[in-house]
A tleap script that builds the chain and sets N, CA, C and O, in Angstrom:
source leaprc.protein.ff14SB
mol = sequence {
  NASN ALA PRO ALA SER PRO TYR LEU SER GLY
  PHE SER ASP ASP PHE ILE VAL PRO PHE SER
  ARG TRP THR GLU ILE ARG GLY ALA ASP ILE
  PRO ALA GLY LEU ASP LEU LEU MET ASP SER
  ASP GLU THR GLY PRO CYS MET LEU ALA GLU
  PRO ALA GLY ASN ARG LEU TYR MET PHE ASN
  HIE ILE GLU TYR ASP SER PHE SER LEU LYS
  GLU GLU TYR ASP ARG ASP VAL ALA ALA GLY
  THR PRO ILE GLU ILE PRO HIE GLY TYR TYR
  PRO SER ASN ASP PRO ALA ARG GLN PRO LEU
  ASN ARG TRP ARG SER HIE ALA HIE LEU LEU
  PHE GLY ASN TRP ILE ASN GLN VAL TYR GLN
  THR THR ALA TYR ASP LEU GLU ALA VAL GLY
  THR ALA CGLY
}
set mol.1.N position { -253.995 -97.860 -65.977 }
set mol.1.CA position { -254.854 -96.948 -66.132 }
set mol.1.C position { -254.555 -95.883 -67.251 }
set mol.1.O position { -255.262 -95.579 -68.211 }
set mol.2.N position { -253.224 -95.357 -66.848 }
set mol.2.CA position { -252.673 -94.508 -68.030 }
set mol.2.C position { -251.675 -94.490 -68.802 }
set mol.2.O position { -250.714 -93.731 -68.679 }
set mol.3.N position { -251.851 -95.477 -69.815 }
set mol.3.CA position { -250.709 -96.007 -70.870 }
set mol.3.C position { -249.758 -94.863 -71.383 }
set mol.3.O position { -248.532 -94.816 -71.281 }
set mol.4.N position { -250.451 -94.126 -71.847 }
set mol.4.CA position { -249.655 -92.536 -72.565 }
set mol.4.C position { -248.922 -92.385 -71.450 }
set mol.4.O position { -247.745 -92.253 -71.786 }
set mol.5.N position { -249.072 -92.335 -70.107 }
set mol.5.CA position { -248.416 -91.854 -69.642 }
set mol.5.C position { -247.037 -91.515 -69.102 }
set mol.5.O position { -247.059 -91.813 -67.908 }
set mol.6.N position { -245.520 -90.896 -69.526 }
set mol.6.CA position { -244.368 -90.424 -69.716 }
set mol.6.C position { -243.806 -91.582 -68.531 }
set mol.6.O position { -242.805 -92.248 -68.792 }
set mol.7.N position { -244.370 -91.717 -67.515 }
set mol.7.CA position { -243.772 -92.612 -66.634 }
set mol.7.C position { -244.170 -93.867 -66.680 }
set mol.7.O position { -243.701 -94.495 -65.730 }
set mol.8.N position { -244.965 -94.630 -67.514 }
set mol.8.CA position { -245.351 -95.662 -67.984 }
set mol.8.C position { -244.654 -96.350 -69.151 }
set mol.8.O position { -244.819 -97.525 -69.479 }
set mol.9.N position { -243.956 -95.573 -69.660 }
set mol.9.CA position { -243.477 -95.576 -71.302 }
set mol.9.C position { -242.663 -96.965 -71.478 }
set mol.9.O position { -241.551 -97.189 -71.000 }
set mol.10.N position { -243.372 -97.773 -72.192 }
set mol.10.CA position { -242.333 -99.244 -72.409 }
set mol.10.C position { -243.036 -100.601 -71.270 }
set mol.10.O position { -242.527 -101.718 -71.177 }
set mol.11.N position { -244.163 -100.184 -70.578 }
set mol.11.CA position { -244.680 -100.602 -69.923 }
set mol.11.C position { -245.536 -101.812 -70.591 }
set mol.11.O position { -245.672 -101.416 -71.749 }
set mol.12.N position { -245.999 -102.707 -70.522 }
set mol.12.CA position { -246.731 -103.825 -71.136 }
set mol.12.C position { -248.102 -103.903 -70.154 }
set mol.12.O position { -247.985 -103.535 -68.985 }
set mol.13.N position { -249.227 -104.323 -70.582 }
set mol.13.CA position { -250.515 -104.262 -70.206 }
set mol.13.C position { -250.875 -104.485 -68.798 }
set mol.13.O position { -251.725 -103.948 -68.089 }
set mol.14.N position { -249.858 -105.581 -68.531 }
set mol.14.CA position { -249.712 -106.722 -67.316 }
set mol.14.C position { -248.327 -106.707 -67.165 }
set mol.14.O position { -247.375 -106.900 -67.921 }
set mol.15.N position { -248.518 -106.330 -65.582 }
set mol.15.CA position { -247.134 -106.545 -64.740 }
set mol.15.C position { -247.790 -106.740 -63.729 }
set mol.15.O position { -248.995 -106.640 -63.501 }
set mol.16.N position { -246.363 -107.220 -62.711 }
set mol.16.CA position { -246.473 -107.644 -61.370 }
set mol.16.C position { -245.983 -106.809 -60.621 }
set mol.16.O position { -244.836 -106.614 -61.022 }
set mol.17.N position { -246.272 -105.979 -59.442 }
set mol.17.CA position { -245.822 -105.309 -58.316 }
set mol.17.C position { -245.827 -105.651 -57.502 }
set mol.17.O position { -246.975 -106.042 -57.288 }
set mol.18.N position { -244.956 -105.909 -56.342 }
set mol.18.CA position { -244.889 -106.518 -55.050 }
set mol.18.C position { -245.720 -105.550 -53.865 }
set mol.18.O position { -245.674 -104.321 -53.810 }
set mol.19.N position { -246.383 -106.340 -53.068 }
set mol.19.CA position { -247.223 -105.572 -52.300 }
set mol.19.C position { -246.935 -106.403 -50.651 }
set mol.19.O position { -246.887 -107.613 -50.428 }
set mol.20.N position { -246.797 -105.371 -49.785 }
set mol.20.CA position { -246.564 -106.604 -48.297 }
set mol.20.C position { -247.828 -106.021 -47.236 }
set mol.20.O position { -247.811 -106.639 -46.171 }
set mol.21.N position { -248.838 -105.035 -47.308 }
set mol.21.CA position { -249.785 -105.075 -46.555 }
set mol.21.C position { -250.891 -104.133 -47.686 }
set mol.21.O position { -250.595 -103.244 -48.484 }
set mol.22.N position { -252.513 -104.877 -47.292 }
set mol.22.CA position { -253.541 -103.899 -48.204 }
set mol.22.C position { -253.395 -102.790 -47.716 }
set mol.22.O position { -252.990 -102.418 -46.614 }
set mol.23.N position { -253.912 -102.029 -49.012 }
set mol.23.CA position { -254.332 -100.574 -48.676 }
set mol.23.C position { -255.789 -100.339 -47.974 }
set mol.23.O position { -256.733 -101.120 -48.094 }
set mol.24.N position { -255.803 -99.428 -47.407 }
set mol.24.CA position { -257.171 -98.630 -47.276 }
set mol.24.C position { -257.642 -98.161 -48.343 }
set mol.24.O position { -258.801 -98.383 -48.694 }
set mol.25.N position { -256.848 -97.477 -48.985 }
set mol.25.CA position { -257.320 -96.482 -50.083 }
set mol.25.C position { -257.962 -96.943 -51.203 }
set mol.25.O position { -257.220 -97.777 -51.722 }
set mol.26.N position { -259.155 -96.793 -51.947 }
set mol.26.CA position { -259.682 -97.024 -52.871 }
set mol.26.C position { -259.560 -95.802 -54.307 }
set mol.26.O position { -259.334 -94.669 -53.880 }
set mol.27.N position { -259.624 -95.843 -55.207 }
set mol.27.CA position { -259.785 -95.429 -56.461 }
set mol.27.C position { -260.473 -93.683 -56.243 }
set mol.27.O position { -260.057 -92.567 -56.553 }
set mol.28.N position { -262.038 -94.340 -55.367 }
set mol.28.CA position { -262.627 -93.035 -55.351 }
set mol.28.C position { -262.148 -92.072 -53.866 }
set mol.28.O position { -262.517 -90.929 -53.599 }
set mol.29.N position { -261.448 -92.745 -53.255 }
set mol.29.CA position { -260.496 -91.666 -52.567 }
set mol.29.C position { -259.670 -90.912 -52.934 }
set mol.29.O position { -259.111 -90.145 -52.150 }
set mol.30.N position { -259.390 -90.963 -54.282 }
set mol.30.CA position { -258.249 -90.100 -54.362 }
set mol.30.C position { -258.684 -88.539 -54.779 }
set mol.30.O position { -259.229 -88.362 -55.869 }
set mol.31.N position { -258.433 -87.424 -53.892 }
set mol.31.CA position { -258.471 -86.175 -54.677 }
set mol.31.C position { -258.331 -85.883 -55.309 }
set mol.31.O position { -257.188 -86.211 -55.628 }
set mol.32.N position { -259.051 -84.909 -56.480 }
set mol.32.CA position { -258.641 -83.974 -57.397 }
set mol.32.C position { -257.690 -83.661 -57.527 }
set mol.32.O position { -257.182 -83.542 -56.412 }
set mol.33.N position { -256.633 -83.271 -58.720 }
set mol.33.CA position { -255.131 -83.109 -58.793 }
set mol.33.C position { -254.290 -84.308 -59.034 }
set mol.33.O position { -253.115 -84.331 -59.400 }
set mol.34.N position { -255.182 -85.422 -58.738 }
set mol.34.CA position { -253.977 -86.908 -58.668 }
set mol.34.C position { -254.338 -87.459 -59.561 }
set mol.34.O position { -255.549 -87.433 -59.782 }
set mol.35.N position { -253.392 -88.247 -60.525 }
set mol.35.CA position { -253.837 -89.180 -61.751 }
set mol.35.C position { -253.745 -90.480 -61.144 }
set mol.35.O position { -252.787 -90.595 -60.379 }
set mol.36.N position { -254.475 -91.485 -61.274 }
set mol.36.CA position { -254.463 -92.665 -61.252 }
set mol.36.C position { -253.651 -93.135 -62.022 }
set mol.36.O position { -254.086 -93.148 -63.174 }
set mol.37.N position { -252.243 -93.700 -61.867 }
set mol.37.CA position { -251.992 -94.154 -63.081 }
set mol.37.C position { -251.695 -95.980 -62.933 }
set mol.37.O position { -251.486 -96.605 -63.973 }
set mol.38.N position { -251.700 -96.542 -61.901 }
set mol.38.CA position { -251.459 -97.878 -61.797 }
set mol.38.C position { -252.691 -98.478 -61.135 }
set mol.38.O position { -253.040 -97.416 -60.618 }
set mol.39.N position { -253.553 -99.269 -60.770 }
set mol.39.CA position { -254.497 -99.748 -60.130 }
set mol.39.C position { -254.653 -100.851 -60.188 }
set mol.39.O position { -253.954 -101.406 -61.035 }
set mol.40.N position { -255.648 -101.794 -59.333 }
set mol.40.CA position { -255.558 -103.228 -58.917 }
set mol.40.C position { -257.061 -104.082 -58.597 }
set mol.40.O position { -257.542 -103.908 -57.477 }
set mol.41.N position { -257.616 -104.771 -59.328 }
set mol.41.CA position { -258.798 -104.839 -58.256 }
set mol.41.C position { -258.970 -105.601 -56.882 }
set mol.41.O position { -259.826 -105.678 -56.001 }
set mol.42.N position { -257.465 -106.231 -57.205 }
set mol.42.CA position { -257.175 -107.270 -55.427 }
set mol.42.C position { -256.329 -106.388 -54.931 }
set mol.42.O position { -256.063 -106.915 -53.851 }
set mol.43.N position { -255.457 -104.977 -54.996 }
set mol.43.CA position { -254.943 -104.787 -53.998 }
set mol.43.C position { -255.340 -103.056 -53.721 }
set mol.43.O position { -254.927 -102.445 -52.734 }
set mol.44.N position { -256.183 -102.461 -54.762 }
set mol.44.CA position { -256.025 -101.230 -55.367 }
set mol.44.C position { -255.213 -100.098 -55.798 }
set mol.44.O position { -254.297 -100.332 -56.587 }
set mol.45.N position { -255.421 -98.858 -55.380 }
set mol.45.CA position { -254.223 -97.835 -56.701 }
set mol.45.C position { -252.937 -98.580 -55.563 }
set mol.45.O position { -252.765 -99.094 -54.457 }
set mol.46.N position { -252.212 -98.118 -56.947 }
set mol.46.CA position { -250.849 -98.686 -56.699 }
set mol.46.C position { -249.937 -97.225 -56.885 }
set mol.46.O position { -249.072 -96.988 -56.041 }
set mol.47.N position { -250.144 -96.346 -57.918 }
set mol.47.CA position { -249.219 -95.312 -57.894 }
set mol.47.C position { -250.311 -94.147 -58.414 }
set mol.47.O position { -251.372 -94.349 -59.004 }
set mol.48.N position { -249.790 -93.014 -58.059 }
set mol.48.CA position { -250.641 -91.687 -58.502 }
set mol.48.C position { -249.555 -90.684 -59.081 }
set mol.48.O position { -248.352 -90.836 -58.872 }
set mol.49.N position { -250.035 -89.752 -59.752 }
set mol.49.CA position { -249.071 -88.691 -60.116 }
set mol.49.C position { -249.437 -87.604 -59.981 }
set mol.49.O position { -250.601 -87.544 -60.376 }
set mol.50.N position { -248.950 -86.294 -59.492 }
set mol.50.CA position { -249.391 -85.537 -59.231 }
set mol.50.C position { -248.613 -84.055 -60.335 }
set mol.50.O position { -247.682 -83.278 -60.122 }
set mol.51.N position { -249.487 -84.222 -61.402 }
set mol.51.CA position { -248.593 -83.288 -62.572 }
set mol.51.C position { -248.388 -81.605 -62.002 }
set mol.51.O position { -247.631 -80.928 -62.697 }
set mol.52.N position { -248.964 -80.981 -60.898 }
set mol.52.CA position { -248.510 -79.876 -60.910 }
set mol.52.C position { -247.437 -79.960 -60.009 }
set mol.52.O position { -246.776 -78.924 -60.080 }
set mol.53.N position { -246.890 -80.919 -59.020 }
set mol.53.CA position { -245.786 -80.923 -58.536 }
set mol.53.C position { -244.703 -81.950 -59.558 }
set mol.53.O position { -243.494 -81.757 -59.688 }
set mol.54.N position { -245.202 -82.643 -59.968 }
set mol.54.CA position { -244.012 -83.746 -61.120 }
set mol.54.C position { -243.853 -84.476 -60.309 }
set mol.54.O position { -242.728 -84.977 -60.317 }
set mol.55.N position { -244.852 -84.971 -59.144 }
set mol.55.CA position { -244.565 -86.154 -58.321 }
set mol.55.C position { -244.999 -87.553 -58.274 }
set mol.55.O position { -246.005 -87.795 -58.943 }
set mol.56.N position { -244.566 -88.352 -57.752 }
set mol.56.CA position { -245.163 -89.822 -58.084 }
set mol.56.C position { -245.447 -89.678 -56.957 }
set mol.56.O position { -245.367 -88.625 -56.326 }
set mol.57.N position { -245.999 -91.249 -56.367 }
set mol.57.CA position { -247.074 -91.266 -55.044 }
set mol.57.C position { -246.893 -93.330 -55.332 }
set mol.57.O position { -247.749 -93.985 -55.925 }
set mol.58.N position { -245.966 -93.757 -54.903 }
set mol.58.CA position { -246.231 -95.235 -55.079 }
set mol.58.C position { -246.842 -95.640 -53.626 }
set mol.58.O position { -246.442 -95.194 -52.551 }
set mol.59.N position { -248.054 -96.722 -53.846 }
set mol.59.CA position { -248.007 -97.285 -52.516 }
set mol.59.C position { -247.613 -98.867 -52.574 }
set mol.59.O position { -247.807 -99.681 -51.671 }
set mol.60.N position { -247.172 -99.049 -53.509 }
set mol.60.CA position { -246.316 -100.969 -53.491 }
set mol.60.C position { -245.247 -100.793 -53.004 }
set mol.60.O position { -244.968 -99.965 -52.137 }
set mol.61.N position { -244.303 -101.823 -53.692 }
set mol.61.CA position { -242.992 -102.227 -53.478 }
set mol.61.C position { -242.337 -102.389 -54.536 }
set mol.61.O position { -241.469 -103.259 -54.457 }
set mol.62.N position { -242.461 -101.728 -55.754 }
set mol.62.CA position { -242.043 -102.234 -57.074 }
set mol.62.C position { -240.233 -102.118 -56.987 }
set mol.62.O position { -239.433 -102.615 -57.779 }
set mol.63.N position { -239.802 -100.917 -55.188 }
set mol.63.CA position { -238.022 -101.217 -55.370 }
set mol.63.C position { -237.878 -102.515 -54.383 }
set mol.63.O position { -236.902 -102.427 -53.638 }
set mol.64.N position { -238.639 -103.669 -54.236 }
set mol.64.CA position { -238.144 -104.579 -53.167 }
set mol.64.C position { -237.238 -105.578 -54.021 }
set mol.64.O position { -237.532 -105.385 -55.201 }
set mol.65.N position { -236.496 -106.326 -53.940 }
set mol.65.CA position { -235.623 -107.369 -54.057 }
set mol.65.C position { -236.257 -108.284 -54.338 }
set mol.65.O position { -237.481 -108.180 -54.414 }
set mol.66.N position { -235.433 -109.790 -54.645 }
set mol.66.CA position { -236.313 -110.582 -54.910 }
set mol.66.C position { -236.839 -111.256 -53.920 }
set mol.66.O position { -237.775 -112.006 -54.199 }
set mol.67.N position { -236.298 -111.148 -52.276 }
set mol.67.CA position { -236.788 -111.655 -51.036 }
set mol.67.C position { -237.120 -110.835 -50.009 }
set mol.67.O position { -237.058 -111.079 -48.804 }
set mol.68.N position { -237.525 -109.710 -50.635 }
set mol.68.CA position { -237.801 -108.926 -49.464 }
set mol.68.C position { -239.342 -109.145 -48.897 }
set mol.68.O position { -239.791 -108.948 -47.767 }
set mol.69.N position { -239.855 -109.528 -49.859 }
set mol.69.CA position { -241.591 -109.901 -49.579 }
set mol.69.C position { -241.260 -111.330 -48.851 }
set mol.69.O position { -241.651 -111.392 -47.685 }
set mol.70.N position { -240.656 -112.384 -49.323 }
set mol.70.CA position { -240.372 -113.357 -48.744 }
set mol.70.C position { -239.979 -113.504 -46.956 }
set mol.70.O position { -240.551 -114.208 -46.125 }
set mol.71.N position { -238.809 -112.568 -46.766 }
set mol.71.CA position { -238.522 -111.838 -46.094 }
set mol.71.C position { -239.701 -111.923 -44.792 }
set mol.71.O position { -239.839 -112.789 -43.928 }
set mol.72.N position { -240.597 -110.450 -45.084 }
set mol.72.CA position { -241.875 -110.443 -44.677 }
set mol.72.C position { -242.456 -111.338 -44.037 }
set mol.72.O position { -242.659 -111.491 -42.832 }
set mol.73.N position { -242.792 -112.111 -45.209 }
set mol.73.CA position { -244.067 -113.283 -44.993 }
set mol.73.C position { -243.151 -114.008 -43.922 }
set mol.73.O position { -243.499 -113.852 -42.752 }
set mol.74.N position { -241.843 -114.907 -44.205 }
set mol.74.CA position { -241.259 -115.724 -43.109 }
set mol.74.C position { -241.848 -114.680 -41.720 }
set mol.74.O position { -242.830 -115.091 -41.103 }
set mol.75.N position { -241.315 -113.596 -41.374 }
set mol.75.CA position { -241.114 -112.965 -40.371 }
set mol.75.C position { -242.718 -113.020 -39.624 }
set mol.75.O position { -242.731 -113.150 -38.400 }
set mol.76.N position { -243.707 -112.948 -40.171 }
set mol.76.CA position { -245.139 -112.610 -39.990 }
set mol.76.C position { -245.454 -114.329 -39.574 }
set mol.76.O position { -245.817 -114.559 -38.421 }
set mol.77.N position { -245.313 -115.384 -40.464 }
set mol.77.CA position { -245.513 -116.601 -40.144 }
set mol.77.C position { -244.767 -117.451 -38.911 }
set mol.77.O position { -245.192 -118.469 -38.365 }
set mol.78.N position { -243.553 -116.744 -38.645 }
set mol.78.CA position { -242.656 -116.912 -37.426 }
set mol.78.C position { -243.445 -116.484 -35.998 }
set mol.78.O position { -243.498 -117.103 -34.935 }
set mol.79.N position { -243.976 -115.323 -36.341 }
set mol.79.CA position { -244.501 -114.624 -35.065 }
set mol.79.C position { -246.040 -114.321 -35.075 }
set mol.79.O position { -246.780 -113.378 -34.792 }
set mol.80.N position { -246.181 -116.133 -35.740 }
set mol.80.CA position { -247.933 -116.666 -35.614 }
set mol.80.C position { -249.201 -115.538 -35.924 }
set mol.80.O position { -250.297 -115.443 -35.372 }
set mol.81.N position { -248.406 -114.472 -37.381 }
set mol.81.CA position { -249.329 -113.499 -37.646 }
set mol.81.C position { -250.351 -114.353 -38.654 }
set mol.81.O position { -249.996 -115.053 -39.602 }
set mol.82.N position { -251.345 -114.173 -38.320 }
set mol.82.CA position { -252.690 -114.752 -39.816 }
set mol.82.C position { -252.109 -114.217 -41.138 }
set mol.82.O position { -252.478 -113.048 -41.253 }
set mol.83.N position { -251.443 -114.551 -42.054 }
set mol.83.CA position { -250.898 -113.511 -43.121 }
set mol.83.C position { -251.479 -114.636 -44.384 }
set mol.83.O position { -251.120 -115.795 -44.175 }
set mol.84.N position { -252.033 -114.497 -45.213 }
set mol.84.CA position { -252.162 -115.129 -46.730 }
set mol.84.C position { -250.752 -115.351 -47.182 }
set mol.84.O position { -249.811 -114.954 -46.495 }
set mol.85.N position { -250.568 -116.022 -48.404 }
set mol.85.CA position { -249.362 -116.514 -49.065 }
set mol.85.C position { -249.346 -115.357 -49.861 }
set mol.85.O position { -250.527 -115.137 -50.129 }
set mol.86.N position { -248.510 -114.345 -50.476 }
set mol.86.CA position { -248.712 -113.657 -51.826 }
set mol.86.C position { -248.775 -113.763 -52.520 }
set mol.86.O position { -247.793 -114.252 -53.078 }
set mol.87.N position { -249.839 -113.484 -53.247 }
set mol.87.CA position { -250.447 -114.069 -54.196 }
set mol.87.C position { -249.326 -113.577 -55.730 }
set mol.87.O position { -248.774 -112.499 -55.947 }
set mol.88.N position { -249.322 -114.738 -56.484 }
set mol.88.CA position { -248.040 -114.911 -57.371 }
set mol.88.C position { -246.917 -114.792 -57.071 }
set mol.88.O position { -246.075 -114.756 -57.969 }
set mol.89.N position { -246.558 -114.700 -55.800 }
set mol.89.CA position { -245.110 -114.554 -55.438 }
set mol.89.C position { -244.022 -115.921 -55.679 }
set mol.89.O position { -242.817 -115.937 -55.930 }
set mol.90.N position { -244.813 -116.804 -55.524 }
set mol.90.CA position { -243.784 -118.193 -55.260 }
set mol.90.C position { -244.156 -119.152 -56.366 }
set mol.90.O position { -245.329 -118.879 -56.619 }
set mol.91.N position { -243.924 -119.734 -56.834 }
set mol.91.CA position { -244.174 -120.642 -58.305 }
set mol.91.C position { -245.314 -121.835 -57.186 }
set mol.91.O position { -245.174 -122.379 -56.090 }
set mol.92.N position { -246.504 -121.780 -58.344 }
set mol.92.CA position { -247.526 -122.552 -57.551 }
set mol.92.C position { -247.790 -122.014 -56.307 }
set mol.92.O position { -248.009 -122.820 -55.403 }
set mol.93.N position { -247.819 -120.784 -56.048 }
set mol.93.CA position { -248.691 -120.258 -54.323 }
set mol.93.C position { -247.567 -121.188 -53.385 }
set mol.93.O position { -247.811 -121.356 -52.191 }
set mol.94.N position { -246.308 -121.787 -54.013 }
set mol.94.CA position { -245.823 -122.898 -52.189 }
set mol.94.C position { -244.729 -121.974 -52.043 }
set mol.94.O position { -244.129 -121.521 -53.018 }
set mol.95.N position { -244.409 -121.633 -50.644 }
set mol.95.CA position { -243.860 -120.762 -50.449 }
set mol.95.C position { -242.192 -121.704 -49.789 }
set mol.95.O position { -241.359 -121.129 -49.089 }
set mol.96.N position { -242.109 -122.724 -50.102 }
set mol.96.CA position { -241.016 -123.614 -49.811 }
set mol.96.C position { -240.513 -123.227 -50.764 }
set mol.96.O position { -239.333 -122.964 -50.527 }
set mol.97.N position { -240.973 -122.917 -52.438 }
set mol.97.CA position { -240.317 -122.495 -53.267 }
set mol.97.C position { -239.411 -121.560 -53.279 }
set mol.97.O position { -239.306 -121.053 -52.163 }
set mol.98.N position { -238.706 -121.109 -54.062 }
set mol.98.CA position { -238.121 -119.681 -54.244 }
set mol.98.C position { -238.815 -118.470 -55.031 }
set mol.98.O position { -239.344 -118.871 -56.068 }
set mol.99.N position { -238.884 -117.771 -54.920 }
set mol.99.CA position { -239.922 -116.380 -55.249 }
set mol.99.C position { -239.432 -116.413 -56.488 }
set mol.99.O position { -238.617 -117.251 -56.873 }
set mol.100.N position { -239.924 -115.462 -57.207 }
set mol.100.CA position { -239.509 -115.052 -58.606 }
set mol.100.C position { -239.284 -113.620 -58.772 }
set mol.100.O position { -240.050 -112.788 -58.286 }
set mol.101.N position { -238.582 -113.417 -59.233 }
set mol.101.CA position { -238.273 -111.944 -59.237 }
set mol.101.C position { -239.182 -111.415 -60.594 }
set mol.101.O position { -238.432 -111.231 -61.553 }
set mol.102.N position { -240.648 -111.123 -60.903 }
set mol.102.CA position { -240.986 -110.728 -62.369 }
set mol.102.C position { -241.125 -109.386 -62.405 }
set mol.102.O position { -241.834 -108.911 -63.292 }
set mol.103.N position { -240.384 -108.390 -61.310 }
set mol.103.CA position { -241.238 -106.909 -61.765 }
set mol.103.C position { -239.835 -106.425 -61.670 }
set mol.103.O position { -239.939 -105.302 -61.175 }
set mol.104.N position { -238.555 -106.680 -61.886 }
set mol.104.CA position { -237.501 -106.396 -62.170 }
set mol.104.C position { -237.121 -105.004 -63.012 }
set mol.104.O position { -236.655 -103.890 -62.768 }
set mol.105.N position { -237.636 -105.805 -64.213 }
set mol.105.CA position { -237.609 -104.627 -65.393 }
set mol.105.C position { -238.608 -103.555 -65.415 }
set mol.105.O position { -238.413 -102.491 -66.003 }
set mol.106.N position { -239.748 -103.859 -64.731 }
set mol.106.CA position { -240.787 -102.886 -64.927 }
set mol.106.C position { -240.136 -101.704 -63.458 }
set mol.106.O position { -240.349 -100.513 -63.687 }
set mol.107.N position { -239.579 -101.945 -62.400 }
set mol.107.CA position { -239.106 -101.470 -61.813 }
set mol.107.C position { -237.680 -100.318 -62.204 }
set mol.107.O position { -237.506 -99.155 -61.842 }
set mol.108.N position { -236.632 -101.423 -63.275 }
set mol.108.CA position { -236.173 -100.443 -63.404 }
set mol.108.C position { -236.265 -99.097 -64.677 }
set mol.108.O position { -235.575 -98.088 -64.821 }
set mol.109.N position { -237.645 -99.732 -65.593 }
set mol.109.CA position { -238.040 -98.760 -66.531 }
set mol.109.C position { -238.669 -97.633 -65.775 }
set mol.109.O position { -238.710 -96.510 -66.278 }
set mol.110.N position { -239.121 -97.860 -64.686 }
set mol.110.CA position { -239.970 -96.872 -63.981 }
set mol.110.C position { -239.704 -95.887 -63.289 }
set mol.110.O position { -240.300 -94.816 -63.172 }
set mol.111.N position { -238.351 -96.448 -62.600 }
set mol.111.CA position { -237.101 -95.150 -62.064 }
set mol.111.C position { -236.431 -94.789 -63.629 }
set mol.111.O position { -236.584 -93.599 -63.902 }
set mol.112.N position { -235.954 -95.324 -64.352 }
set mol.112.CA position { -235.590 -94.560 -65.824 }
set mol.112.C position { -236.640 -93.393 -66.401 }
set mol.112.O position { -236.399 -92.220 -66.686 }
set mol.113.N position { -237.687 -94.018 -66.459 }
set mol.113.CA position { -238.498 -92.836 -66.857 }
set mol.113.C position { -238.740 -91.963 -66.219 }
set mol.113.O position { -238.899 -90.861 -66.745 }
set mol.114.N position { -238.843 -92.119 -64.998 }
set mol.114.CA position { -238.953 -91.070 -63.596 }
set mol.114.C position { -237.788 -90.015 -64.043 }
set mol.114.O position { -238.018 -88.939 -64.595 }
set mol.115.N position { -236.700 -90.440 -63.758 }
set mol.115.CA position { -235.847 -89.264 -64.114 }
set mol.115.C position { -235.523 -88.723 -65.406 }
set mol.115.O position { -234.763 -87.773 -65.590 }
set mol.116.N position { -236.208 -89.449 -66.399 }
set mol.116.CA position { -236.204 -88.821 -67.470 }
set mol.116.C position { -237.212 -87.414 -67.705 }
set mol.116.O position { -236.898 -86.341 -68.221 }
set mol.117.N position { -238.498 -87.835 -67.140 }
set mol.117.CA position { -239.228 -86.893 -66.698 }
set mol.117.C position { -238.788 -85.685 -65.786 }
set mol.117.O position { -239.098 -84.525 -66.059 }
set mol.118.N position { -238.198 -85.965 -64.914 }
set mol.118.CA position { -237.898 -84.574 -64.164 }
set mol.118.C position { -237.063 -84.154 -65.067 }
set mol.118.O position { -237.407 -83.064 -65.526 }
set mol.119.N position { -235.867 -84.681 -65.618 }
set mol.119.CA position { -234.851 -84.476 -66.719 }
set mol.119.C position { -235.785 -83.062 -67.354 }
set mol.119.O position { -235.536 -81.886 -67.089 }
set mol.120.N position { -236.694 -83.476 -68.082 }
set mol.120.CA position { -237.087 -82.679 -69.750 }
set mol.120.C position { -238.816 -82.176 -68.920 }
set mol.120.O position { -239.887 -81.899 -69.462 }
set mol.121.N position { -238.510 -82.222 -67.755 }
set mol.121.CA position { -239.625 -81.090 -67.499 }
set mol.121.C position { -239.066 -79.924 -66.290 }
set mol.121.O position { -239.776 -79.020 -65.850 }
set mol.122.N position { -237.863 -80.141 -65.948 }
set mol.122.CA position { -237.291 -78.782 -64.877 }
set mol.122.C position { -236.449 -77.819 -65.949 }
set mol.122.O position { -235.649 -78.155 -66.823 }
set mol.123.N position { -236.860 -76.681 -65.613 }
set mol.123.CA position { -236.635 -75.643 -66.426 }
set mol.123.C position { -234.731 -75.525 -65.616 }
set mol.123.O position { -234.452 -75.764 -64.441 }
set mol.124.N position { -233.800 -75.115 -66.676 }
set mol.124.CA position { -232.745 -74.979 -66.336 }
set mol.124.C position { -232.012 -73.571 -66.625 }
set mol.124.O position { -231.885 -73.316 -67.823 }
set mol.125.N position { -231.533 -72.661 -65.757 }
set mol.125.CA position { -231.165 -71.339 -66.045 }
set mol.125.C position { -230.014 -71.689 -66.017 }
set mol.125.O position { -229.538 -71.937 -64.909 }
set mol.126.N position { -228.990 -71.860 -67.473 }
set mol.126.CA position { -227.715 -71.862 -67.573 }
set mol.126.C position { -226.566 -70.719 -66.670 }
set mol.126.O position { -225.486 -70.927 -66.117 }
set mol.127.N position { -227.226 -69.738 -66.812 }
set mol.127.CA position { -226.622 -68.488 -66.726 }
set mol.127.C position { -226.267 -69.025 -64.815 }
set mol.127.O position { -225.190 -68.774 -64.274 }
set mol.128.N position { -227.202 -69.617 -64.240 }
set mol.128.CA position { -227.356 -70.009 -62.479 }
set mol.128.C position { -226.371 -71.194 -62.170 }
set mol.128.O position { -226.029 -71.626 -61.069 }
set mol.129.N position { -225.971 -71.641 -63.533 }
set mol.129.CA position { -225.160 -72.845 -62.980 }
set mol.129.C position { -223.663 -72.361 -62.184 }
set mol.129.O position { -222.832 -71.492 -62.448 }
set mol.130.N position { -223.778 -73.352 -61.124 }
set mol.130.CA position { -222.251 -72.902 -60.348 }
set mol.130.C position { -222.575 -71.843 -59.514 }
set mol.130.O position { -221.669 -71.409 -58.803 }
set mol.131.N position { -223.471 -71.427 -59.461 }
set mol.131.CA position { -223.596 -70.202 -58.686 }
set mol.131.C position { -224.534 -70.606 -57.427 }
set mol.131.O position { -225.333 -71.535 -57.547 }
set mol.132.N position { -224.427 -69.954 -56.339 }
set mol.132.CA position { -224.932 -70.364 -55.120 }
set mol.132.C position { -226.613 -70.198 -54.815 }
set mol.132.O position { -227.286 -70.801 -53.979 }
set mol.133.N position { -227.080 -69.053 -55.901 }
set mol.133.CA position { -228.382 -68.299 -55.797 }
set mol.133.C position { -229.087 -69.165 -57.076 }
set mol.133.O position { -230.241 -68.918 -57.426 }
savepdb mol mol.pdb
quit
């Protein structure tokens, strides 16, 4: 939704972000002062930015490793919980196959962009370095 956002610098137009549960929030529910950076027609808002506080809010799980979602899915199946196969996670949507991690590069990019943005926008008083105040 916001390709010019410094948090999304270097992101491709289409990318994968794992999610483990459907959210109840929709774009129309987002209060003023928050910017919708990532959104999906299937799962709803993914990431919001609060420019005033230099904060990010992530609803999904870009931090997951390759098997986190598989472990959650297998746990729910074993418990008899009705659950859909995670869309686009397993090759050919077959849970018997090993999942593909197609979000790792975007996760590293997002965290690097976030750290850079915090660094670039933090006011530093060199006189205060090394003091308790």
